[in-house]
GURO-769567 format. One line per field, with one value per residue: residue number from 0; residue in three letters; x, y, z of N, C-alpha, C, O in turn. Coordinates in steps of 0.05 Angstrom, whole numbers. Each point is the difference from the previous one (the first is absolute). Layout:
BEGIN
palo = (NUM;...)
fiza = (Ala;...)
nx = (X;...)
ny = (Y;...)
nz = (Z;...)
cax = (X;...)
cay = (Y;...)
caz = (Z;...)
cx = (X;...)
cy = (Y;...)
cz = (Z;...)
ox = (X;...)
oy = (Y;...)
oz = (Z;...)
END
This chain:
BEGIN
palo = (0;1;2;3;4;5;6;7;8;9;10;11;12;13;14;15;16;17;18;19;20;21;22;23;24;25;26;27;28;29;30;31;32;33;34;35;36;37;38;39;40;41;42;43;44;45;46;47;48;49;50;51;52;53;54;55;56;57;58;59;60;61;62;63;64;65;66;67;68;69;70;71;72;73;74;75;76;77;78;79;80;81;82;83;84;85;86;87;88;89;90;91;92;93;94;95;96;97;98;99;100;101;102;103;104;105;106;107;108;109;110;111;112;113;114;115;116;117;118;119;120;121;122;123;124;125;126;127;128;129;130;131;132;133;134;135;136;137;138;139;140;141;142;143;144;145;146;147;148;149;150;151;152;153;154;155;156;157;158;159;160;161;162;163;164;165;166;167;168;169;170;171;172;173;174;175;176;177;178;179;180;181;182;183;184;185;186;187;188;189)
fiza = (Met;Glu;Asn;Gln;Glu;Met;Tyr;Val;Ile;Ser;Ile;Met;Ala;Leu;Asp;Arg;Val;Gly;Ile;Val;Tyr;Glu;Ala;Ser;Lys;Ala;Ile;Ser;Asp;Leu;Glu;Gly;Asn;Ile;Ala;Asp;Ile;Arg;Gln;Ser;Ile;Leu;Cys;Gly;Tyr;Phe;Thr;Met;Ile;Leu;Leu;Ala;Ser;Phe;Pro;Ala;Gly;Val;Thr;Gln;Arg;Arg;Ile;Glu;Arg;Lys;Leu;Ala;Glu;Val;Asp;Ala;Lys;Ser;Glu;Thr;Ala;Ile;Asp;Ala;Thr;Val;Lys;Lys;Val;Glu;Arg;Asn;Arg;Pro;Thr;Leu;Pro;Pro;Met;Pro;Glu;Asn;Ile;Tyr;Val;Leu;Thr;Val;Thr;Gly;Ser;Asp;Lys;Val;Gly;Phe;Val;Ala;Thr;Val;Thr;Ser;Phe;Cys;Val;Thr;His;His;Ile;Asn;Ile;Leu;Asp;Leu;Ser;Thr;Thr;Glu;Ala;Asp;Gly;Asn;Tyr;Ile;Met;Ile;Leu;Met;Ile;Asp;Leu;Asp;Tyr;Asp;Lys;Gln;Ile;Gly;Asn;Val;Arg;Arg;Asp;Leu;Glu;Leu;Phe;Ser;Glu;Lys;Thr;Gly;Leu;Lys;Thr;Val;Leu;Gln;His;His;Asp;Ile;Phe;Lys;Ala;Val;Asn;Asp;Ile;Asn;Leu;Ser;Ile;Arg)
nx = (-398;-36;-22;4;35;12;41;24;4;6;16;9;38;35;6;-35;28;-39;21;14;23;38;12;33;41;22;14;35;36;2;26;30;-10;41;-3;45;32;29;14;23;26;3;32;-35;-28;10;-11;-42;-4;-37;-15;-31;-20;-42;-1;-43;-13;-7;13;-29;-25;-36;-33;-20;-32;-15;-22;-25;-36;-31;-18;-34;-24;-17;27;-29;16;-3;5;-22;-11;-25;-25;-31;-13;10;-24;9;36;17;-26;-30;23;-41;37;24;-25;-8;4;38;26;5;8;21;7;8;7;26;-41;35;-39;40;6;8;38;30;16;34;44;25;18;43;30;14;36;-19;30;4;32;25;13;27;14;28;5;36;18;-14;-29;0;-36;-6;-30;-16;-7;-10;-1;-24;39;12;-41;33;-23;-33;-44;-34;-22;-38;-38;-14;-3;-49;-27;-16;-47;-57;-24;-15;-60;29;-32;-1;-20;4;-6;-34;-35;6;2;-45;-31;6;-37;-41;-18;3;-8;37;-54;44)
ny = (289;23;-39;-41;27;-39;4;-34;32;-19;10;-12;-9;18;-26;8;24;-12;-33;-2;20;-24;-34;6;-7;-28;-32;4;0;-40;27;3;-34;22;-34;9;-10;-13;-2;14;-19;7;-16;3;-31;46;-10;25;-39;10;11;-4;33;-5;51;-18;35;-22;13;-37;4;12;-39;-33;29;-21;-39;2;21;-24;-20;29;-11;-46;12;-22;-31;31;-38;23;-14;0;-6;-5;30;-44;8;-44;18;-16;34;-6;-26;7;29;-22;-42;-32;45;9;3;-5;-21;14;-43;25;-41;37;-5;-1;19;33;43;2;10;39;16;-29;9;23;18;-10;32;21;-2;20;-22;18;-11;32;-11;16;-31;38;-47;27;29;32;-35;38;-23;42;-15;36;-25;-12;7;43;16;9;-31;0;33;-29;0;23;19;-28;-11;24;-4;-24;40;3;-26;1;38;-3;3;39;-33;36;-10;29;9;15;-19;-56;-31;-3;-17;-47;10;9;22;-4;27;5;7;-5)
nz = (-8;10;-17;21;-26;-23;25;-37;25;-47;37;-37;37;-29;35;13;7;36;9;37;30;-6;21;28;-5;-9;29;37;-27;16;28;-25;-7;14;-24;-34;37;-52;42;-41;33;-37;31;21;15;1;44;-43;25;-37;41;-35;32;-14;7;4;15;41;-36;-10;-31;11;8;-7;0;32;-2;-31;28;29;-27;8;48;-4;45;35;-28;-18;-17;-28;45;-30;54;-36;22;3;-34;-31;-10;25;9;29;-30;5;13;-28;17;-20;24;-16;42;-50;35;-32;20;-27;-21;-20;-23;-37;-26;13;-24;-42;18;-1;-40;7;20;-21;-29;5;21;-31;-11;36;-38;47;32;-31;44;-27;20;-2;8;-4;-21;23;-4;-8;26;-13;34;-28;32;-36;42;-26;-35;41;2;-22;34;10;-9;-8;22;6;-14;34;49;-13;-8;41;19;-5;16;43;-16;9;23;-19;37;-28;38;-33;-3;-10;-23;-16;26;7;-23;-1;-32;46;-37;22;-26;25)
cax = (6;-8;17;44;7;18;21;27;30;24;28;27;12;24;-4;11;-17;-15;-19;-24;-13;-12;-22;-26;-6;-4;-31;-16;-9;-11;-30;6;-5;15;-23;14;18;22;40;20;26;11;28;6;-23;-23;-22;-22;-33;-13;-32;-15;-20;10;-16;4;13;22;1;28;16;10;33;31;5;15;21;11;17;23;20;10;15;23;24;3;-23;-37;-11;-30;-25;-33;-17;-17;-6;-26;-20;-25;10;1;25;8;-10;13;20;-8;-9;18;28;23;16;15;31;5;23;12;16;-3;1;-32;-22;-1;-22;-13;2;-27;-21;-18;-15;-24;-17;-11;-20;-13;11;0;20;-11;20;19;25;16;17;24;15;19;9;-26;-29;-28;-26;-15;-25;-22;-14;-37;-4;-20;-10;8;2;11;31;21;3;20;25;13;15;27;6;3;17;22;16;4;4;15;4;-13;-19;-15;-27;-12;-23;11;-10;18;21;0;9;29;13;-5;29;-25;21;-19;17;-1)
cay = (10;-6;-1;0;-21;-14;-6;-11;18;-4;23;1;24;2;8;35;20;19;-25;-6;25;10;-16;5;36;-5;-17;13;24;-9;-11;-26;3;-25;-19;-25;-3;-15;12;-12;6;-24;4;25;5;9;-12;7;3;16;-6;30;8;21;5;-20;15;-9;-28;-17;19;27;-1;-9;20;16;-4;6;18;-3;-26;11;14;-12;-4;-25;-5;-9;-7;-1;-26;5;-18;3;-30;-9;11;-14;1;20;24;0;-26;-4;-7;-16;4;-18;8;-12;0;-31;11;-16;9;-28;-1;8;-21;-2;-11;1;8;-25;-13;14;-1;-26;-13;26;-5;-26;8;14;23;22;21;27;21;-22;12;-9;15;-19;14;-18;-25;-8;8;7;3;13;-3;2;-19;-3;-33;-1;-32;-19;12;-17;7;-22;-15;19;8;-26;2;16;-8;-17;15;14;-26;-5;12;9;28;6;10;10;1;21;4;21;15;-10;17;25;8;-10;15;24;18;20;15;19;33;27)
caz = (-39;-32;-21;-4;-20;12;-17;12;-8;13;-10;-6;-12;5;17;1;20;-14;-25;20;-7;-38;-8;18;-21;-33;2;6;-16;-18;19;19;26;12;17;13;-16;10;-15;15;-8;-5;-10;-14;-15;16;-12;17;-19;19;-13;2;-14;-20;-17;-11;-25;3;-9;-7;-22;7;25;-12;-10;23;7;-26;9;18;-17;-20;9;20;-7;-14;-5;13;-5;14;-15;12;-20;6;27;-3;20;16;18;16;-4;24;14;29;6;7;20;5;-16;11;-12;-1;-8;-14;9;0;-18;-14;-18;-21;1;21;-4;-12;12;18;-1;0;20;5;-25;4;21;0;18;-12;19;1;0;2;-1;7;4;1;29;20;-30;-6;-6;15;-10;26;-27;17;-17;8;4;2;-16;5;29;15;-9;16;-29;-21;20;1;-23;-2;8;-17;-12;3;-2;-39;-20;18;7;26;3;33;-7;28;3;6;37;20;-27;4;26;2;-27;-5;11;3;-2;2;-9;14)
cx = (-21;14;20;1;21;17;14;21;26;26;30;14;25;-4;10;-21;-16;-20;-27;-7;-6;-25;-27;-14;-14;-26;-20;-8;-22;-31;8;-4;13;-10;18;18;20;21;14;30;5;21;6;-20;-20;-33;-12;-23;-14;-30;0;-25;5;-31;-14;13;30;14;36;21;7;15;21;11;2;24;30;13;17;21;18;19;20;19;6;-29;-27;-12;-29;-17;-20;-11;-27;-12;-35;-23;-8;22;-6;34;19;-9;2;15;-13;10;28;29;17;23;27;28;13;46;24;34;-10;2;-19;-14;-17;-39;-13;-8;-25;-29;-17;-11;-33;-20;-10;-25;-22;4;-1;22;-10;18;25;29;20;38;29;14;15;-6;-33;-17;-13;-16;-26;-29;-22;-21;-32;-4;-23;-21;10;1;9;42;15;12;27;32;12;11;18;21;24;13;31;28;23;24;39;7;-14;-20;-19;-26;-13;-37;11;4;26;28;2;9;22;21;-6;28;-21;27;-23;20;-4;-2)
cy = (-14;12;7;-29;-9;-5;-6;6;-13;11;-10;11;-1;8;25;18;12;-13;-2;24;11;-20;7;33;-4;-7;24;28;-11;-12;-24;-10;-40;-16;-18;8;-20;11;-18;6;-29;1;36;7;6;-15;-5;-2;7;-1;38;-3;30;-1;-7;22;-5;-19;-10;18;22;-5;-6;25;19;-19;-3;30;-2;-11;20;24;-9;-5;-30;-6;-20;-21;-6;-18;11;-21;7;-18;-4;8;-14;-4;8;12;-9;-25;-6;-19;-35;-1;-19;1;-20;10;-19;11;-28;13;-17;17;12;-19;4;-13;2;7;-18;-30;0;1;-21;-2;19;-19;-36;0;15;28;28;26;25;8;-12;11;-11;15;-25;15;-23;-30;-20;9;2;5;-1;-10;10;-16;-11;-21;-5;-33;-20;13;-31;10;-19;-16;22;-10;-24;4;23;-21;-20;13;8;-21;-5;16;19;20;5;18;13;7;19;11;29;22;9;16;34;4;0;15;26;21;28;24;33;23;20;30)
cz = (-20;-24;-2;-4;29;-13;19;-17;16;-10;11;-13;27;22;11;18;-20;-19;13;-1;-30;-5;18;-3;-21;5;10;-19;-19;28;7;21;8;16;14;-20;23;-14;10;-25;-15;-16;-15;-9;7;-20;25;-9;25;-10;9;-20;-14;-8;-23;-27;-11;-20;6;-15;19;27;-26;-15;22;9;-25;4;14;-6;-24;10;17;-21;-12;-7;19;-6;10;-21;11;-17;23;20;-16;10;18;23;29;5;26;23;33;8;15;37;6;-18;11;-23;7;-12;-11;-3;-16;-25;-22;-18;-16;18;32;0;4;19;26;-1;-22;29;3;-24;13;30;-12;12;-30;3;-7;-11;1;-13;3;8;0;33;8;-21;6;-15;10;-16;16;-23;30;-12;18;6;6;-4;11;35;17;-1;18;-27;-11;23;-2;-32;-8;1;-16;-21;3;4;-28;-12;15;5;21;-2;19;-11;20;-9;-10;20;16;-19;8;27;-7;-18;10;24;4;10;18;-3;8;-10)
ox = (10;14;9;-12;2;-8;-1;6;7;2;5;-6;-6;-7;24;-23;6;-18;-19;-17;-19;-17;-23;-22;-19;-19;-21;-21;-10;-19;-14;5;-13;-4;-7;-5;-2;2;-3;-3;0;-4;19;2;-17;-4;7;-10;7;-5;13;-2;21;-12;16;11;12;-1;21;21;24;19;18;23;10;21;22;22;23;20;21;16;16;-2;14;-19;-3;-17;-1;-1;4;3;5;3;-15;1;-8;-11;-16;21;24;-13;22;-9;-16;15;15;9;-13;-3;8;5;-6;8;3;6;-21;23;-24;9;-21;-16;-10;-20;-18;-17;-21;-24;-21;-16;-24;-21;-19;-20;8;-3;-7;-4;3;4;-4;3;-4;2;-11;-11;-3;5;-9;6;-7;4;0;-5;-3;-2;-4;-18;0;16;-15;19;24;24;24;20;25;24;14;10;25;20;18;24;24;19;17;21;-19;4;-7;-1;-7;-7;21;18;7;7;20;21;10;25;22;14;-9;13;-24;22;-20;-1)
oy = (-18;21;21;-20;14;-6;10;-14;3;-1;3;10;-9;23;5;-8;10;13;1;3;14;11;0;11;15;12;7;11;16;-15;-12;17;-20;11;-12;7;-3;5;-13;10;-17;8;8;20;-18;0;-9;16;-1;-5;12;-14;13;-21;6;-12;7;-20;11;4;3;13;16;-5;21;12;-2;4;9;7;-6;14;16;-7;-3;12;-21;15;-15;0;6;-6;5;-24;19;0;9;-13;17;-12;-1;3;-5;-23;0;18;12;-17;-15;2;-5;14;-19;22;-22;24;-11;-9;2;-14;-12;-16;-9;-14;-14;-6;6;-4;-7;-16;-6;-13;-5;11;-1;18;5;11;-20;8;-17;23;-24;24;-22;-21;-22;23;-19;13;-20;4;-12;6;4;-16;-20;-14;-18;16;-9;-9;6;-5;-5;-13;1;7;-2;-8;1;-12;1;2;-2;-10;6;10;-14;22;-15;8;-8;-1;6;15;21;23;13;11;21;0;9;-5;12;-4;6;6;14;18)
oz = (-14;-2;-10;8;20;-22;23;-19;23;-24;24;-21;22;-5;-4;2;-21;-11;-16;-18;-8;-14;-7;2;-3;-11;-10;7;-16;-5;17;16;-3;22;20;-23;24;-24;20;-22;18;-22;-14;-14;3;-24;22;-16;23;-24;17;-20;1;-6;-18;-17;-20;14;5;11;2;8;-5;-7;-8;5;9;-11;-5;14;-11;-14;9;-24;-19;10;14;11;19;-24;23;-24;24;-4;-6;25;22;17;-7;-2;-5;20;10;-2;19;7;15;-15;14;-25;23;-20;14;-9;11;3;-4;1;7;19;6;10;20;-3;8;16;-11;4;12;9;2;0;14;11;-24;15;-23;-22;13;-23;18;-9;1;6;5;5;-11;-7;12;-20;13;-24;22;-23;24;-18;14;10;-17;10;17;-12;3;-5;1;-8;-4;-4;-20;-20;-1;-8;-17;-5;-6;-11;-15;7;6;-11;19;-23;22;-23;10;7;9;8;9;0;-6;4;6;20;-19;21;-6;6;-5;16)
END
């Protein structure tokens, strides 16, 4: 797709049926192609961030206006932000080879996320994806991380054990392939 411009678009609104359709329809009406998307519901708020490419003639302002039309027709307010991706950045970098899943569980408390992410910073671990939830009185944080920067997985595992002892948090580190094999649900559709 030559002469395409990439944009990052974030959308937030009170959750209701149809928001993904309305936003994706507005993007396709502008001949936009969605390359990547993440969507979640947080405390009743729909949140979505996506990466889309548009023909060179489609400006940031035009995308903003099209999404404003969606907002104008909506029963609830839709907040949308559009940012152009820098030209010198690759649009879709290859996924790292050494992806691991770090699961951290403990009592919910102020600073939980900062405590866990401080471990990652200290060990030069890049966080690729992060999600949190509460279940059965525990706060659960799941991080997809890139361990390419630290080839010594044994050292990371040892340091995680020390981290767990110090913080009282339970940690589990699995290679992404193992995590996926254990957690995938294969449903056959008939």
